N, C-alpha and C positions, 0 to 999 in steps of 0.2 A: 287865392287858389291855387295858384300855382306853387304858391310858398307852402302850403300844407302838402302837397303830394313828395315835394323833396323830400320835407321831414319823415314823413311817412317812409320812404325808399330810402333815406340814409339809415331809419331804425333797421329797418328788414335786413341791411348788407351788416351792421353793427353787430347785431342779435347771434347772427349765422355765423360769422367768423368766430364769433367768441363759443358756438357750438352751445350757447344757451336753448334747451328748448329742444336741442337736435337730439337725434338718433344715435348710439353707441354702437360700434363698428368692432367685431370678434377680427383678430389676429388671426391669421393662414399661415403655417410655419411653409418654408420654401418646400416645394413640390406637390403644393395643391392640397392638402388634407385638411381636412376641417377640426381633426383632432388638436388640439392645443400640444407645443414643443414640451418633452420633460427630457430634463437629463440625470444620468445615475449620479448621485451625490460623491464629491470628492472627497478624499479627508485632506483638512486642512495643511497646508503648509506656511509656517508662520502669521503667527495669529490667526482671527474666525474663531467660530465654535472648536470647541475641544470635543476632539473624538475619544472612543473608549479602546483601551489598546485589546488585541485578542490574538493569542498564539495556539498553534498547532503543532505538533514534531513528528517527526517520520517516526518508524519503527527500530526498533533496535534488535537486532539477533545477538545472542550471547557471545559474550569478549572472552578474550584468552591475554593470559598476562603479558604487558609490555606491548601487545599487537595494535595497532591504531585502529578503532572503529567509527565510521563516517556517523554522522548524526546533524538532521537541519532541523532548526526551529525558524517556522515560518511567523513572520510575525508583521503586526500592522498597528498603526495609530501608536506606533514605537518609538518613533524619532529621538534620535539622543541618550535612548536607553543602553545597559551594560545589559545582556544577557550572559548568564555565569552557569555552566554546569557546575555541580558538584559531585564526587564521591566520596561518602561518608562524611559530608562536611568540609573534604579539602577539594579546593578551585582545581579541574582540569582542563578547562577551556572556557574560551571567551570570544563573545563576539559583539557589537553595536550596531543597531540600526542607525541609518544614515536619512532615514525620509520617512513618512508616516504611511508611504504606499505598501500594501501587501508586498513584503520582499523574505526571500528564503538566508537563512544566515548558517551557511555550511561550517561545521565544525569539525575536529577527530577529536576521538577519547581514548587517550591510553594508560588504561588502568594501571596501577604501580602496587597493585594486591588484588590477588584471587578470592572465591569464594561468593557468598551472596553478600553484594554492596547497596547500599541505598542511594541511589540517582535521583538529584534535584535538580530542579533549572529554576533559578532566580532573576526578577528583572527590578532591575534596581533597587534589591535585596527583599523584593517579595517574591514568594515562593510560589510559581505558575505550574511546575510541575513535579511529583513526586512518585517513585517506583522503585521495585526493587532490580537488578541486573546482580545474571549471574555472569561471573568471570572463573575461567576453567586455566590451572594452573598450566606450567608449559609440562610438555613430555607425555605421557601416557600411562592411564589409570585401568587399565584394558586389563583386566584378572582372569577372564576365562580361559579352561583350558588346565593342561596337567605339563607343560613344559619350564624346563629348568636351565640355567647355564650353572655350573659351578665357579664358584670364587675361594680361594684362596692366598696362601701366602705365595702361590707359585704360579697364579692366573687372576689376573686381574681384567675386569668389564669398564669399559668407559663409553656413556649415553651423551650424544651431542645435542644442545638444545642449542636454539639462535633468540636474542634477545632485540628485540624490534624497537625500544625506546628504554631510557634509564629505569634502573629497578634497585632496589638492594634485596638480596636473597635473605628471608629468614630460615627457610627449613629446605631439606630436601626428604622424599617421603619414598619408599620401595615395599617391594609386594617380596620377604624372602621367608625363606624357612633354615632352621639348623639340619644337618647332616644326623651329628648323632648329641647322644641326650649326656655324655661326660665331653668334656674342653678340657685344656691346656689353663692352667691359671695365668693369667696376663694377657689373654687372645684376645685383642679388639677387631671390631670392624673399624676400619680408616674411610672416612667419606670425603673427598675430596673435591673442590671444582679448579679446574685449569682452563688457563686461555687457548687459544686454539693455533696451532704452528702445521701449515699443509695439510689440512685436512685430518687434524689428530689432537691428540693433548700436547698442549708445550708444558708453559711454566704456571705451575702450582701457584692460586690465588688467596684460598682458603680452605680449611680442614676443619675435622670435626671426628672425635672418637666415641664409641661408645662399645662396653663389653661384647663379648659377642654373646653372651646369656640373655640380652634385650629380643634375642630370636629364640621361636619355638619350635618343637619338632613337627607344628602344622602352622600352614600358610600364615602369615602375620605382617599385616604393613607396619612399619616401622618407621618411624621419624627420627631422624637427625636435625638438629637445631645448630645453628651456628651461634656461639659465643660473641664472636667477631662478624657480623655480618658482614660480607661481601657487597660494594657497591658497582653496578656493572652497566658500562655502556655498551650502546649498540653493537651485535656483532656476534660471533659464534665463540662459545664455549663448552664445556666437558665436565660430567658428572664421573668421577672415576671412583669406583670402589672396589676396597683393599683386605685382605685379611694380613692384622699383625700378630704375628707370633712367634718369641723368643726362647721359648724350650723347647726341647726334642724336639724338635722341626722334622728330624732325620726319622724319627720313629713314628709320629703321630702326626699326624695334619689335620688340624680343623678348619671346618670348612662351610659354608651357606651354601644355600641354592636362591637364585634370584630368576623371579618367574620371566615368563616372556612369551608372546603371540608370537607366532608362524604368519607371515605373510606370503612367501612363496620360498619353498624349497628349491625351488627352478631357476631362481634367482640367485645372484652373487649378493653377499652382506651389504647393505646401504651405507651411504657416505656418514653416518649419524651412530653407529656402532663400531666398536672396536675392541680388539683384546690384546693384552699382552700374554704369553706365556714366558717366564722365565724359564732360567736356565740355574740348573741348581746342579750342585757340587756333590756329587756322593759322598765322599769322603765326611766332609764338615754337614753338607745338610743344608748350605746356607745358598741363598738365592740373591741371581745376576739379574737386574733389568736386562732385556732385549730391546725390541722396539715394537709397535704396535701395529697391526695387521686388520685386514676388514674379518668379518667371520663368513664362515663358507656358505651361509645362506641368508635370505631375508627376513629378519625378525625385529620386534619390537620389543623392549624390555619394559615392566610395568614399573617406572621410578619419575617422579616430578618434582618439579623447582617450586616454591612459595615465593611471594613477596612478601616483603614486611608493610609495604604502605606507606 
């Protein structure tokens, strides 16, 4: 009888230790709550279940030729992927994601040409963004009002501009009109790009000539395209407009009017406009260079510089 009781007690102890036939306990998180703990899913780092890449992008304001614009691509689950920004199919910026965690990738985009460009973003060759981006040329295209400065063989105008990153200049555009319907044979408009020397035009870098007859008696936007397109590095440069006239300069002076918009008549000329009033020999009519001087008051000429891309 004693032996039977011992066997029964031993069986109860064994089955109790193994949990057979016992009750199931609910694990309570630290803090005493009765709700089971949950954890936000984390992107895998090295192995584990794959996650789906996701992308978002910062707003991009209109750009300016050669000026850097900040652009941010925020990526998730993109470890090791190359994020490439292209403008019209040409790479403009690149960054790489180092982790699958959500990360902002900061890039700078410096357009080499102006106009409406196609901006795309690729992730390892797959396009994840495609949009139009408007880029303005260097200079001013403001043509409001009816104010002009004369340009002739004895009166030259210079317009300064600053290049932020390397560009190739394809053309210069100006809003001009001719003064007289009759012009001397062989008169040309000469547009040159100069380097800077102490805040004024220094050495000529490139030039293009067009007959003065490309202008009209009414306002007209004239394009001067360079056959030998200059490549400009960051820095200040000048567009210089001249009239080349070799015949009868002492009798008749061909000239054009270059449009401008007044900024402030009470302020002296700004540091990106200059003029040269040449010295003319009364006997021969030949003109000699003098020096570049500031304008009498603050104004902006309607001259733009365009990139070749």
